[in-house]
C-alpha positions as a Markdown table, in Angstrom:
| # | Residue | x | y | z |
|---|---|---|---|---|
| 1 | Gln | 17.5 | 13.3 | -3.7 |
| 2 | Ile | 17.9 | 9.6 | -3.6 |
| 3 | Gly | 15.2 | 7.6 | -1.8 |
| 4 | Leu | 17.7 | 5.9 | 0.8 |
| 5 | Thr | 15.0 | 6.3 | 3.5 |
| 6 | Tyr | 16.5 | 4.6 | 6.6 |
| 7 | Arg | 19.3 | 7.0 | 6.9 |
| 8 | His | 16.8 | 9.6 | 8.1 |
| 9 | His | 15.9 | 7.8 | 11.3 |
| 10 | Pro | 16.7 | 9.5 | 14.5 |
| 11 | Ser | 18.3 | 6.3 | 15.8 |
| 12 | Val | 20.6 | 6.1 | 12.8 |
| 13 | Glu | 21.6 | 9.7 | 13.2 |
| 14 | Arg | 22.4 | 9.2 | 16.8 |
| 15 | Leu | 24.4 | 6.1 | 16.2 |
| 16 | Arg | 26.4 | 8.1 | 13.5 |
| 17 | Glu | 27.1 | 10.8 | 16.2 |
| 18 | Leu | 28.4 | 8.2 | 18.5 |
| 19 | Leu | 30.7 | 6.5 | 15.9 |
| 20 | Leu | 32.1 | 9.7 | 14.4 |
| 21 | Asp | 32.7 | 11.1 | 18.0 |
| 22 | Gly | 34.8 | 7.8 | 18.8 |
| 23 | Ala | 32.4 | 6.7 | 21.6 |
| 24 | Leu | 32.8 | 3.0 | 20.7 |
| 25 | Gly | 36.5 | 3.4 | 19.6 |
| 26 | Arg | 38.1 | 2.0 | 16.5 |
| 27 | Pro | 38.4 | -0.4 | 14.8 |
| 28 | Leu | 34.9 | -1.5 | 14.7 |
| 29 | Leu | 33.3 | -4.8 | 14.1 |
| 30 | Val | 29.9 | -4.4 | 12.4 |
| 31 | Gln | 27.5 | -7.4 | 12.0 |
| 32 | Ala | 24.7 | -6.4 | 9.6 |
| 33 | Ser | 22.1 | -8.9 | 8.4 |
| 34 | Val | 19.1 | -8.1 | 6.4 |
| 35 | Cys | 16.9 | -11.3 | 6.3 |
| 36 | Asp | 13.2 | -10.4 | 6.1 |
| 37 | Glu | 11.8 | -12.1 | 2.9 |
| 38 | Arg | 10.7 | -15.6 | 3.9 |
| 39 | Ser | 9.9 | -18.4 | 1.5 |
| 40 | Asp | 6.2 | -19.2 | 2.1 |
| 41 | Pro | 4.7 | -20.2 | -1.1 |
| 42 | Glu | 1.7 | -21.9 | 0.3 |
| 43 | Cys | 0.6 | -19.1 | 2.6 |
| 44 | Asp | 1.8 | -16.1 | 0.6 |
| 45 | Ser | 1.7 | -17.3 | -3.0 |
| 46 | Glu | 1.5 | -13.6 | -4.3 |
| 47 | Gly | 4.6 | -12.5 | -2.3 |
| 48 | Phe | 6.6 | -15.6 | -3.2 |
| 49 | Ala | 6.0 | -15.0 | -7.0 |
| 50 | Arg | 6.9 | -11.3 | -6.6 |
| 51 | Arg | 10.2 | -12.3 | -4.9 |
| 52 | Leu | 11.0 | -14.9 | -7.5 |
| 53 | Arg | 10.3 | -12.0 | -10.2 |
| 54 | Ser | 12.6 | -9.8 | -8.3 |
| 55 | Leu | 15.4 | -12.4 | -8.4 |
| 56 | Glu | 15.2 | -12.4 | -12.2 |
| 57 | His | 16.5 | -8.9 | -12.1 |
| 58 | Asn | 18.6 | -8.6 | -9.0 |
| 59 | Pro | 20.1 | -10.5 | -6.2 |
| 60 | Pro | 18.9 | -9.5 | -2.7 |
| 61 | Val | 22.2 | -7.7 | -2.1 |
| 62 | Ile | 21.1 | -5.2 | -4.8 |
| 63 | Ser | 17.4 | -4.9 | -3.9 |
| 64 | Asp | 17.9 | -4.7 | -0.1 |
| 65 | Gly | 21.6 | -4.5 | 0.4 |
| 66 | Val | 21.9 | -1.1 | -1.2 |
| 67 | His | 20.0 | 0.3 | 1.9 |
| 68 | Ala | 22.3 | -1.5 | 4.4 |
| 69 | Cys | 25.4 | -0.4 | 2.4 |
| 70 | Asp | 24.2 | 3.3 | 2.3 |
| 71 | Arg | 23.6 | 3.1 | 6.1 |
| 72 | Leu | 27.1 | 1.6 | 6.7 |
| 73 | Asn | 28.7 | 4.5 | 4.6 |
| 74 | Tyr | 26.7 | 7.1 | 6.4 |
| 75 | Leu | 27.4 | 5.6 | 9.8 |
| 76 | Leu | 31.1 | 5.1 | 9.3 |
| 77 | Gly | 31.8 | 8.3 | 7.4 |
| 78 | Ala | 33.8 | 6.2 | 4.9 |
| 79 | Thr | 33.5 | 3.7 | 2.1 |
| 80 | Pro | 35.2 | 0.3 | 2.2 |
| 81 | Thr | 38.6 | -0.1 | 0.8 |
| 82 | Thr | 38.3 | -3.9 | 0.2 |
| 83 | Val | 35.2 | -6.0 | -0.5 |
| 84 | Ala | 35.0 | -9.8 | -0.6 |
| 85 | Gly | 31.8 | -11.5 | -1.3 |
| 86 | Trp | 30.0 | -14.9 | -1.7 |
| 87 | Ala | 26.6 | -16.0 | -3.0 |
| 88 | Leu | 24.5 | -19.0 | -2.6 |
| 89 | Arg | 21.4 | -20.1 | -4.6 |
| 90 | Ser | 19.5 | -22.5 | -2.3 |
| 91 | Asp | 16.9 | -23.5 | -4.9 |
| 92 | Glu | 17.0 | -24.2 | -8.6 |
| 93 | Arg | 13.8 | -22.3 | -9.1 |
| 94 | Tyr | 15.7 | -19.0 | -8.2 |
| 95 | Ala | 17.2 | -17.1 | -11.1 |
| 96 | Thr | 20.2 | -15.9 | -9.1 |
| 97 | Ala | 21.6 | -16.4 | -5.6 |
| 98 | Asn | 19.2 | -15.7 | -2.8 |
| 99 | Ala | 21.9 | -15.4 | -0.2 |
| 100 | Asn | 24.6 | -12.9 | -0.5 |
| 101 | Leu | 27.4 | -12.4 | 2.0 |
| 102 | Ala | 30.3 | -10.0 | 2.1 |
| 103 | Ile | 33.2 | -8.8 | 4.2 |
| 104 | Leu | 33.9 | -5.1 | 3.9 |
| 105 | Glu | 37.2 | -3.6 | 5.2 |
| 106 | Tyr | 37.9 | 0.0 | 5.9 |
| 107 | Asp | 41.0 | 2.0 | 6.1 |
| 108 | Asp | 41.0 | 2.1 | 9.9 |
| 109 | Gly | 40.8 | -1.7 | 10.2 |
| 110 | Thr | 36.9 | -1.7 | 10.8 |
| 111 | Leu | 35.3 | -4.9 | 9.4 |
| 112 | Val | 31.7 | -5.4 | 8.4 |
| 113 | Arg | 30.1 | -8.7 | 7.9 |
| 114 | Leu | 27.2 | -8.1 | 5.7 |
| 115 | Glu | 24.4 | -10.7 | 4.9 |
| 116 | Val | 21.4 | -10.2 | 2.8 |
| 117 | Ile | 19.3 | -13.4 | 2.7 |
| 118 | Trp | 15.9 | -14.1 | 1.1 |
| 119 | Leu | 13.6 | -17.1 | 0.5 |
| 120 | Tyr | 14.4 | -19.7 | 3.2 |
| 121 | Pro | 11.3 | -21.1 | 5.1 |
| 122 | Val | 13.2 | -20.2 | 8.3 |
| 123 | Leu | 15.5 | -17.3 | 8.0 |
| 124 | Pro | 18.3 | -16.3 | 10.3 |
| 125 | Pro | 17.5 | -13.2 | 12.4 |
| 126 | Ser | 18.2 | -9.7 | 11.0 |
| 127 | Gln | 20.7 | -7.7 | 13.1 |
| 128 | Phe | 22.7 | -4.5 | 13.2 |
| 129 | Val | 25.4 | -4.7 | 15.9 |
| 130 | Val | 28.4 | -2.4 | 16.2 |
| 131 | Thr | 31.2 | -3.5 | 18.5 |
| 132 | Gly | 34.3 | -1.5 | 19.3 |
| 133 | Pro | 37.1 | -1.5 | 21.9 |
| 134 | Arg | 35.0 | 0.9 | 24.1 |
| 135 | Gly | 31.4 | -0.5 | 23.8 |
| 136 | Arg | 28.6 | -1.8 | 21.7 |
| 137 | Ala | 25.4 | -0.4 | 20.0 |
| 138 | Val | 22.5 | -2.5 | 18.8 |
| 139 | Leu | 20.1 | -1.0 | 16.3 |
| 140 | Asp | 17.0 | -3.3 | 16.5 |
| 141 | Pro | 16.0 | -4.1 | 12.7 |
| 142 | Pro | 12.3 | -4.3 | 13.2 |
| 143 | Thr | 11.9 | -0.9 | 15.1 |
| 144 | Phe | 15.2 | 0.9 | 15.1 |
| 145 | Ala | 15.3 | 1.3 | 18.7 |
| 146 | Leu | 18.9 | 1.9 | 19.7 |
| 147 | Ser | 20.7 | 0.4 | 22.7 |
| 148 | Val | 24.2 | 1.6 | 23.6 |
| 149 | Glu | 26.4 | 0.0 | 26.3 |
| 150 | Leu | 30.0 | 1.5 | 26.9 |
| 151 | Ala | 32.8 | -0.2 | 28.7 |
| 152 | Asp | 32.8 | 2.5 | 31.4 |
| 153 | Gly | 29.2 | 1.3 | 32.4 |
| 154 | Thr | 27.4 | 4.2 | 30.6 |
| 155 | Thr | 24.3 | 3.1 | 28.8 |
| 156 | Glu | 21.9 | 4.9 | 26.5 |
| 157 | Glu | 18.4 | 3.7 | 25.2 |
| 158 | Leu | 16.7 | 5.5 | 22.4 |
| 159 | Pro | 13.3 | 4.0 | 21.9 |
| 160 | Ala | 11.7 | 3.9 | 18.5 |
| 161 | Pro | 9.5 | 7.1 | 18.0 |
| 162 | Gly | 6.9 | 5.1 | 15.9 |
| 163 | Asp | 6.8 | 2.9 | 12.8 |
| 164 | Lys | 10.3 | 3.2 | 11.4 |
| 165 | Thr | 9.0 | 3.4 | 7.7 |
| 166 | Glu | 6.6 | 6.3 | 8.6 |
| 167 | Val | 9.1 | 8.1 | 10.6 |
| 168 | Cys | 11.8 | 7.9 | 7.9 |
| 169 | Phe | 9.5 | 8.9 | 5.1 |
| 170 | Glu | 8.1 | 11.8 | 7.0 |
| 171 | Arg | 11.7 | 13.1 | 7.7 |
| 172 | Gln | 13.0 | 12.3 | 4.2 |
| 173 | Leu | 10.0 | 14.3 | 2.7 |
| 174 | Ser | 10.7 | 17.2 | 4.8 |
| 175 | Arg | 14.3 | 17.2 | 3.9 |
| 176 | Phe | 13.5 | 17.0 | 0.2 |
| 177 | Val | 11.1 | 20.0 | 0.5 |
| 178 | Asp | 13.8 | 22.0 | 2.4 |
| 179 | His | 16.2 | 21.1 | -0.5 |
| 180 | Cys | 13.8 | 22.3 | -3.0 |
| 181 | Leu | 12.7 | 25.5 | -1.3 |
| 182 | Ala | 16.0 | 26.5 | 0.5 |
| 183 | Ser | 18.6 | 25.0 | -1.9 |
| 184 | Thr | 20.1 | 23.0 | 1.0 |
| 185 | Pro | 22.1 | 19.9 | 0.1 |
| 186 | Pro | 20.1 | 16.9 | -1.0 |
| 187 | Val | 20.3 | 13.9 | 1.6 |
| 188 | Pro | 22.4 | 12.0 | 0.7 |
| 189 | Ala | 24.5 | 14.6 | -1.2 |
| 190 | Thr | 26.7 | 13.8 | -4.0 |
| 191 | Pro | 29.2 | 10.9 | -3.2 |
| 192 | Ala | 32.1 | 13.3 | -2.9 |
| 193 | Ser | 30.5 | 15.4 | -0.3 |
| 194 | Asp | 28.3 | 12.9 | 1.5 |
| 195 | Ala | 30.6 | 12.0 | 4.3 |
| 196 | Gly | 30.4 | 15.5 | 5.7 |
| 197 | Val | 26.7 | 16.1 | 5.3 |
| 198 | Ala | 24.6 | 15.4 | 8.4 |
| 199 | Gly | 21.1 | 13.8 | 8.0 |
């Protein structure tokens, strides 16, 4: 079972239900930004050095973006058909680009703007906002609290049940044990069958 932890969160699962049921309509506009590794060499020299070493191996879109991309594929029940991307290296000390941006296009016209940005002293805000012709859903990045507002006036709030990392790891571990003991499909399953696997 691959450790794509955040897909196990209850808010992510609820958002998937809403999207696959068509509650927000289609096509969707998704604004997904992961901007949580600040450049602070004076106050966090060890963390800064660790991030520099990470850039020697991978740009942020590989290290952090893989989780955002898995969440997108899981939520939308599909993979993109077209991907266009850009990269920016803001400092010559960095071995590779520290800002990665992409536009992902899906068969139904859905567009995703994905940003994964590291090592600026002041980062843009992280966000995960899904807007459709029938409403909008916001998944709060720090907590994964979910807020939904539909065009007909219906609203839904799903507060975070606790620290998102602890919640996700506990649920992921439980599903892994179930997979081992009961031969249920791993979560995520193989790429060919993943779109139909809940969890």
